[in-house]
N, C-alpha and C positions, 0 to 999 in steps of 0.2 A: 294722136301722136304724143308721146310723152317728153319730147324735146322742145324747148321753147327758148327764144331769145330773151335775155334779161340784161339790159344795158349793153356792155361790150362783150358779154360772155353768153354761154349756152348752159341751160340747166336741164339735166335728164332726171326724170321723176318716175319712179315705178312703185307699185304696190305688190308685195309678195303674196303668194297664195294663202299664207297664214295671216295676212292683213298688215304686216309690217311695211313701213314706208321707207324707201331707199331713194336718196337724192344726192346728186353730185353736180358740181359746177365745173365747166370746162372753158378753155379759151377758144377752142375750135369746135365747129359742129361735128366734124369727123370723129373726134375723140369722144364726144358725147354719144354719138351713134354707136361707136364700137363698144363703149361701156354698156349701153343699153342692151345691145345684142348679147354680149357675154353674160350679163346679169339675167336676162330672160332665159338663156340656155341653162344657166345654173339652176334657176327656178324649175325648169322643165325636167332636169335630170335629178332634182332633189338634192343637189349639192349644197354644202354650207357656203353662204355668201362670205367673201373675204371681209375682214374687219373694216377695210377702208371703203367698202361699198356703201356703208351707212352714211347718211348726211353728216357733213362736218359742221353741223350747225352749232351755234353757241348754246350753252346750257340756259335753261329758263332763268330769267332775272329773279333775284331774291329780294334785293333792296329796292326802295323807291328810286334811288339814284340810277340804278341799273335800268329800271323800267323807263325812266325819263330819257336816258341815253338811247335806248332802243327805239322808243316812240319818236324821239327827235329825228333820228336818222331815217325813219320810215315815213313820217308825215310832215314834219315841220321844218326840215332843213332848207326847203325852197319856198317856204311860206312868205307872203308879202308882209305879214305882221310879226316878224321874228322878235322884235323888241318887246312887243306886248306879251307874246307867249313866254319869252324869257322872264319877264317880270312876274307873270302868273306862276311860273315854275319856281322862281326864287321864293315867292311868298309861301307857296305850298311846302317847299323843302324846309324853310325856316320853321314852319308850324310842325310838320311831321318828323323832320330830321332825315338826313341823307340815308342813314343806315336802317331805317324802318323797314321791316319785312312787309312786302306788299300784301300778304295775307292778313296782316294786322289792321289794314285800313277797312274798317267795318262801317256800317251805316251810322253807328254811334260816333265813331271817329270823325266821319264826314259832318255830322250834326255839330259836333264840337268845333270843327274847323269853320263851319258856316257861322256859328255864333261869334267866334273870334273875329271873323271878317265883318260881321254886322256892326261891330264896335268901331270900325275904322273906315269902311268903304260904303258908297251908295249901292243900292240894289243892282243897278246895271253892271257895275264893276264886279260885284260878287258873282253874278251870273256868268260872266266871262271867266273868272277864276275857277268856278266850279265846272265850267265846260272843259277847261284844260284837264282837270282831274278826271272828269268823265271820259275824255278821249283816252287817257292812260288806262283806265279800268276796262273800257271796251276792248282796247288792244290786248290787254293781258287776258281777259276772259275768252276772247275768240281764239286765242292760242292755247288755252287750257292751263295757263299759269296760275289762275285763281278760279275758285269754284263758282263764284257769282260776283256780280259787280254791284 
């Protein structure tokens, strides 16, 4: 079944015969079910899918700040160690800059960041700060926003 509960809403998720992914979120199960049936029928009849049938997902984040915001809402908003994570993010944003394109964070850039951290922090703190950056890059890579992490 391609309809699932997500928080207080329902998400219908379909893949077209051509491989395109169609996803919509609804407040009621019945609305999601109706959309799914109509979309499957359109696929079967070879009709063009209405423009609003595609997921109304946000565009891929471009800046580091965008990625941080997305990752925060996905993984860290309910974390027990919010203050530590915020501190790690602040340090990272100060080094790289809010407007840095996420594709510009290369291995060399991470090495420079690590070297800068080594001048200030003990190894355990550096590991935690790098773990925060790693979480961001894994999140971006799994969603195809960056080619490699």
